[in-house]
ZAMARGU-4260 file (C-alpha; in steps of 0.2 Angstrom, whole numbers, plus 5000, padded with zeros to 4 digits):
<rodrens>
0) 5564/5359/5387 | 5553/5343/5385 | 5550/5333/5369 | 5532/5340/5368 | 5539/5358/5369
5) 5550/5354/5354 | 5536/5345/5344 | 5525/5360/5347 | 5537/5371/5337 | 5531/5372/5319
10) 5549/5371/5312 | 5553/5356/5322 | 5536/5348/5317 | 5540/5352/5299 | 5557/5344/5300
15) 5550/5328/5308 | 5537/5327/5294 | 5551/5328/5282 | 5559/5312/5289 | 5556/5297/5278
20) 5540/5289/5283 | 5548/5272/5286 | 5561/5280/5298 | 5547/5289/5307 | 5538/5273/5309
25) 5553/5264/5316 | 5557/5277/5328 | 5540/5279/5334 | 5538/5260/5336 | 5555/5260/5346
30) 5548/5273/5358 | 5532/5263/5360 | 5542/5247/5363 | 5551/5256/5377 | 5535/5258/5385
35) 5534/5277/5382 | 5518/5276/5373 | 5514/5294/5376 | 5529/5300/5367 | 5526/5288/5353
40) 5508/5296/5352 | 5516/5313/5352 | 5527/5309/5338 | 5513/5301/5328 | 5503/5317/5331
45) 5517/5328/5325 | 5518/5318/5309 | 5500/5320/5305 | 5498/5339/5301 | 5498/5357/5308
50) 5488/5354/5324 | 5498/5359/5340 | 5504/5343/5349 | 5500/5353/5365 | 5482/5357/5359
55) 5480/5338/5356 | 5486/5334/5373 | 5473/5347/5381 | 5459/5338/5370 | 5465/5321/5377
60) 5464/5328/5395 | 5445/5329/5394 | 5443/5314/5382 | 5452/5303/5395 | 5450/5313/5411
65) 5458/5309/5428 | 5446/5301/5440 | 5430/5291/5438 | 5418/5302/5428 | 5402/5297/5419
70) 5406/5295/5400 | 5394/5302/5387 | 5390/5295/5370 | 5398/5310/5362 | 5414/5308/5372
75) 5415/5290/5367 | 5413/5295/5349 | 5425/5309/5350 | 5438/5296/5356 | 5436/5286/5341
80) 5437/5302/5329 | 5453/5308/5337 | 5463/5293/5331 | 5464/5301/5314 | 5475/5315/5322
85) 5487/5303/5329 | 5490/5287/5320 | 5474/5280/5314 | 5475/5266/5327 | 5465/5264/5343
90) 5472/5275/5357 | 5479/5268/5372 | 5470/5275/5387 | 5485/5275/5399 | 5496/5283/5386
95) 5483/5296/5382 | 5482/5300/5400 | 5501/5302/5402 | 5502/5313/5387 | 5487/5324/5393
100) 5495/5326/5410 | 5512/5332/5402 | 5503/5343/5390 | 5492/5351/5403 | 5507/5354/5415
105) 5517/5362/5401 | 5503/5374/5396 | 5499/5379/5414 | 5518/5383/5416 | 5518/5393/5400
110) 5502/5402/5404 | 5509/5408/5421 | 5525/5414/5412 | 5514/5424/5400 | 5520/5414/5385
115) 5511/5422/5369 | 5509/5405/5361 | 5496/5399/5374 | 5481/5407/5368 | 5483/5399/5351
120) 5486/5382/5359 | 5470/5384/5369 | 5460/5390/5354 | 5466/5375/5344 | 5461/5363/5358
125) 5444/5370/5359 | 5442/5370/5340 | 5448/5352/5339 | 5435/5346/5352 | 5422/5355/5341
130) 5429/5346/5325 | 5427/5329/5335 | 5409/5333/5338 | 5411/5336/5357 | 5412/5355/5359
135) 5405/5354/5376 | 5420/5343/5381 | 5430/5359/5383 | 5419/5364/5397 | 5426/5350/5407
140) 5443/5356/5406 | 5453/5363/5420 | 5464/5372/5408 | 5454/5378/5394 | 5445/5395/5395
145) 5429/5386/5391 | 5431/5377/5407 | 5433/5393/5417 | 5418/5400/5409 | 5408/5385/5413
150) 5413/5386/5431 | 5409/5404/5432 | 5392/5400/5425 | 5389/5386/5437 | 5393/5398/5451
155) 5381/5411/5443 | 5367/5398/5443 | 5370/5394/5461 | 5368/5412/5465 | 5351/5414/5457
160) 5340/5416/5472 | 5323/5423/5475 | 5325/5428/5494 | 5338/5428/5508 | 5330/5412/5514
165) 5332/5404/5497 | 5350/5410/5497 | 5353/5402/5514 | 5347/5386/5507 | 5358/5387/5492
170) 5374/5392/5501 | 5381/5374/5501 | 5380/5374/5482 | 5387/5391/5481 | 5402/5386/5491
175) 5404/5370/5481 | 5403/5380/5464 | 5416/5393/5470 | 5428/5378/5475 | 5426/5371/5458
180) 5430/5387/5450 | 5446/5391/5461 | 5452/5374/5456 | 5453/5378/5438 | 5471/5382/5432
185) 5466/5399/5424 | 5458/5405/5441 | 5472/5417/5445 | 5469/5426/5461 | 5471/5444/5453
190) 5461/5440/5438 | 5446/5452/5439 | 5434/5438/5435 | 5440/5428/5449 | 5441/5442/5461
195) 5423/5447/5457 | 5417/5428/5459 | 5425/5427/5476 | 5418/5444/5482 | 5401/5439/5475
200) 5401/5424/5487 | 5407/5434/5501 | 5392/5446/5498 | 5381/5431/5498 | 5388/5425/5515
205) 5385/5443/5522 | 5367/5442/5516 | 5365/5426/5525 | 5372/5433/5541 | 5358/5446/5541
210) 5345/5433/5536 | 5351/5423/5551 | 5348/5438/5562 | 5366/5437/5570 | 5370/5456/5567
215) 5366/5469/5579 | 5358/5486/5575 | 5369/5501/5581 | 5361/5511/5594 | 5373/5526/5594
220) 5383/5535/5581 | 5399/5529/5587 | 5393/5511/5586 | 5387/5515/5568 | 5404/5522/5563
225) 5413/5507/5570 | 5401/5495/5561 | 5404/5503/5545 | 5423/5503/5546 | 5424/5485/5552
230) 5410/5478/5541 | 5401/5490/5529 | 5417/5497/5521 | 5422/5479/5516 | 5405/5476/5509
235) 5406/5491/5499 | 5423/5486/5493 | 5416/5469/5488 | 5402/5478/5479 | 5414/5488/5469
240) 5424/5473/5463 | 5408/5463/5458 | 5400/5479/5450 | 5411/5478/5434 | 5418/5460/5437
245) 5412/5451/5421 | 5408/5454/5403 | 5397/5438/5403 | 5379/5443/5403 | 5374/5426/5411
250) 5386/5429/5426 | 5381/5447/5426 | 5363/5443/5429 | 5367/5433/5444 | 5379/5446/5451
255) 5365/5459/5449 | 5354/5448/5460 | 5367/5448/5473 | 5370/5467/5472 | 5352/5471/5473
260) 5350/5461/5489 | 5366/5469/5496 | 5360/5487/5491 | 5343/5484/5500 | 5352/5479/5517
265) 5365/5493/5515 | 5351/5506/5512 | 5343/5501/5528 | 5360/5503/5537 | 5363/5520/5529
270) 5346/5526/5534 | 5349/5521/5552 | 5367/5529/5552 | 5359/5546/5545 | 5347/5547/5559
275) 5360/5544/5572 | 5371/5557/5564 | 5357/5570/5564 | 5353/5566/5582 | 5371/5567/5588
280) 5375/5582/5578 | 5360/5591/5585 | 5365/5587/5603 | 5383/5592/5598 | 5388/5574/5605
285) 5405/5567/5600 | 5404/5549/5595 | 5411/5536/5607 | 5425/5526/5599 | 5428/5539/5585
290) 5437/5555/5583 | 5431/5571/5576 | 5441/5577/5561 | 5446/5593/5570 | 5453/5583/5584
295) 5464/5571/5574 | 5480/5580/5575 | 5478/5583/5594 | 5472/5566/5599 | 5481/5555/5587
300) 5496/5563/5579 | 5502/5573/5594 | 5505/5557/5605 | 5513/5548/5591 | 5525/5563/5587
305) 5532/5562/5605 | 5542/5546/5599 | 5539/5542/5581 | 5540/5558/5571 | 5526/5554/5560
310) 5523/5558/5541 | 5505/5562/5540 | 5498/5558/5523 | 5481/5565/5520 | 5473/5556/5504
315) 5460/5568/5499 | 5443/5559/5495 | 5449/5542/5501 | 5433/5533/5507 | 5433/5519/5520
320) 5432/5505/5506 | 5447/5513/5497 | 5456/5514/5513 | 5455/5495/5515 | 5463/5493/5498
325) 5477/5505/5501 | 5481/5498/5519 | 5483/5481/5511 | 5495/5488/5498 | 5505/5497/5511
330) 5506/5482/5523 | 5511/5471/5508 | 5526/5484/5506 | 5533/5478/5523 | 5524/5491/5534
335) 5516/5485/5550 | 5499/5493/5554 | 5497/5500/5571 | 5479/5503/5579 | 5474/5512/5595
340) 5475/5500/5610 | 5458/5504/5616 | 5449/5500/5600 | 5460/5487/5593 | 5455/5492/5576
345) 5456/5506/5564 | 5449/5522/5571 | 5434/5530/5563 | 5435/5549/5559 | 5419/5559/5558
350) 5421/5573/5544 | 5414/5590/5546 | 5397/5593/5538 | 5394/5594/5523 | 5408/5583/5519
355) 5418/5594/5507 | 5437/5597/5506 | 5435/5615/5511 | 5427/5611/5527 | 5435/5594/5532
360) 5453/5596/5526 | 5454/5613/5534 | 5447/5607/5550 | 5459/5593/5550 | 5475/5604/5549
365) 5468/5619/5559 | 5459/5610/5573 | 5444/5622/5570 | 5428/5621/5560 | 5426/5633/5546
370) 5431/5636/5528 | 5449/5638/5523 | 5463/5636/5510 | 5480/5629/5508 | 5488/5644/5516
375) 5478/5642/5532 | 5482/5624/5533 | 5501/5627/5531 | 5500/5641/5544 | 5491/5629/5556
380) 5504/5615/5554 | 5518/5627/5557 | 5510/5635/5572 | 5506/5618/5580 | 5521/5608/5576
385) 5533/5619/5567 | 5530/5607/5553 | 5530/5609/5534 | 5514/5604/5525 | 5516/5600/5506
390) 5502/5601/5494 | 5501/5596/5476 | 5512/5610/5469 | 5525/5608/5483 | 5527/5589/5480
395) 5531/5591/5461 | 5550/5588/5457 | 5561/5592/5443 | 5564/5579/5430 | 5573/5563/5436
400) 5568/5565/5454 | 5553/5556/5462 | 5550/5569/5476 | 5554/5588/5478 | 5571/5590/5487
405) 5562/5600/5500 | 5551/5586/5504 | 5565/5574/5506 | 5575/5586/5517 | 5560/5589/5529
410) 5557/5570/5530 | 5575/5567/5534 | 5577/5581/5547 | 5577/5573/5564 | 5572/5590/5572
415) 5555/5591/5563 | 5543/5581/5573 | 5529/5580/5560 | 5529/5582/5541 | 5512/5583/5532
420) 5508/5579/5514 | 5491/5580/5504 | 5488/5569/5490 | 5474/5573/5478 | 5474/5559/5465
425) 5458/5550/5472 | 5448/5566/5474 | 5453/5572/5457 | 5449/5556/5449 | 5432/5554/5456
430) 5428/5572/5452 | 5434/5572/5434 | 5436/5554/5428 | 5426/5538/5429 | 5437/5527/5441
435) 5423/5516/5448 | 5433/5500/5443 | 5450/5507/5449 | 5459/5496/5460 | 5468/5508/5471
440) 5486/5505/5477 | 5503/5512/5479 | 5507/5515/5461 | 5492/5524/5455 | 5491/5537/5468
445) 5504/5550/5464 | 5519/5551/5476 | 5512/5539/5489 | 5525/5525/5486 | 5539/5538/5486
450) 5533/5546/5502 | 5532/5529/5511 | 5549/5524/5505 | 5556/5541/5511 | 5548/5539/5528
455) 5554/5521/5530 | 5572/5527/5526 | 5571/5541/5539 | 5563/5530/5552 | 5547/5539/5553
460) 5530/5532/5557 | 5516/5536/5544 | 5498/5541/5548 | 5487/5538/5533 | 5470/5547/5534
465) 5457/5556/5524 | 5446/5572/5525 | 5431/5565/5517 | 5425/5550/5506 | 5416/5549/5489
470) 5400/5539/5484 | 5405/5532/5467 | 5392/5535/5453 | 5383/5519/5448 | 5367/5526/5441
475) 5359/5539/5452 | 5342/5548/5453 | 5345/5566/5449 | 5335/5580/5459 | 5342/5596/5451
480) 5342/5609/5464 | 5348/5627/5462 | 5363/5631/5472 | 5365/5613/5478 | 5381/5603/5478
485) 5382/5585/5472 | 5376/5577/5488 | 5369/5591/5499 | 5358/5606/5498 | 5352/5621/5508
490) 5338/5617/5520 | 5329/5632/5512 | 5328/5624/5495 | 5313/5612/5500 | 5307/5600/5513
495) 5317/5584/5518 | 5312/5570/5505 | 5315/5552/5503 | 5334/5548/5505 | 5338/5564/5514
500) 5342/5569/5532 | 5342/5587/5540 | 5357/5590/5550 | 5358/5605/5562 | 5372/5610/5574
505) 5389/5618/5577 | 5398/5606/5566 | 5387/5610/5551 | 5393/5624/5539 | 5379/5637/5540
510) 5371/5629/5555 | 5360/5617/5545 | 5360/5607/5529 | 5350/5593/5520 | 5361/5578/5516
515) 5358/5564/5504 | 5360/5548/5513 | 5355/5537/5499 | 5369/5532/5488 | 5359/5534/5472
520) 5354/5552/5475 | 5362/5568/5467 | 5357/5586/5466 | 5369/5591/5452 | 5374/5584/5435
525) 5381/5567/5438 | 5400/5565/5441 | 5410/5549/5445 | 5409/5552/5464
</rodrens>
């Protein structure tokens, strides 16, 4: 513990103030004579009153900043006024700088450790600068919250563009503003505000690539699916992070500018993908480089089962953007991702149409198109692999156990080539809650971490997949249609309108349906996804 740590304790400060003034003066002078002017300054400050000595150091950090910066008249005046909080004598610049650096390092360390005293220290520092007549000085700080806010707003200002061409011209300023932001000591990587800022800049870069004309328009459904998995899904994930990434209305206005530009580009991509889907479905043409959901077990799982005894985990309702989050979390948990050799990337899977659980999940497990239920899915897994399939109820365990004993036994049985499990957390959340701002990972999807741990201990590979995705509700146009589902309606309920596509063919339940390709279109009461 340093002297500054001790002096910041109110009890220690009170004890120091109770020491006879002459003795305090002699001790302080001795430290000053030993060329420890910063310590002498701290002792003087502790003797003056209730102000935190660390807060004083943070104020000194902007009054006498590192590096050569242009001084302002208010800053110079504030330097004179702060003398009353120390000793009443002129402040030595070198001692002030040493004091400031020590205080800043201590506060940064305390903040990283979650010390509950830090917010009060920072509030005192900002209040002190205001009392000195230089409130805006806090915005210069690389430690104080006001400095972080100022940097976020500087980035927001750089992101205020009127067109893609204008943004392209602004990108040097945007990148510089982001660099300045990330250099702030409170810019923690997992802080929601920082994540949103980084994603906003990534989206700006993405907009610029389209302005530069360096992206190709997919000419086939397979190319469109691959493009979405490799690019669009990451864009949509970034959009989700930016969407609710700030409570500052100034920053939010700039983020909205970015989001609107991205939405316009993504809408054109979605329109193109919808037309390619309709054409391929009508021709009954399987997309090159992708796999139909009814063929996943045959084409993907069966080859793996010959040597790696996979645990197949189907996350009901997991979209491609959510999959990127979960895959990152799994990889961070010591797993190594394997992808098909031919593609060298994650494999797109095309759901049955319309994209509902009762169509796509049944098709996944049975290998056939049509409606079904859990019993049909379990029977199909038993018939194909002699394998157990565990749905929600079968995964539940008695108190004190993470997984049902039957699940553990199946995963550990070397004679069982494939084990299947269905996790419903994502689908349930999007259907019944409002998880638009949820960051999906191993610990907020029930059973996922425990299943992965069990598979690792048993030496099994894991196949993570989904039956369909969700479009998160972010303010949709409602077109109430009798008998319709949230995102599709019968072709007999009216002609195809803006934002819709008619699909016909063998892979469409009932032979044909009208699907909404626009993200902001719903046919029923609004739900989360």
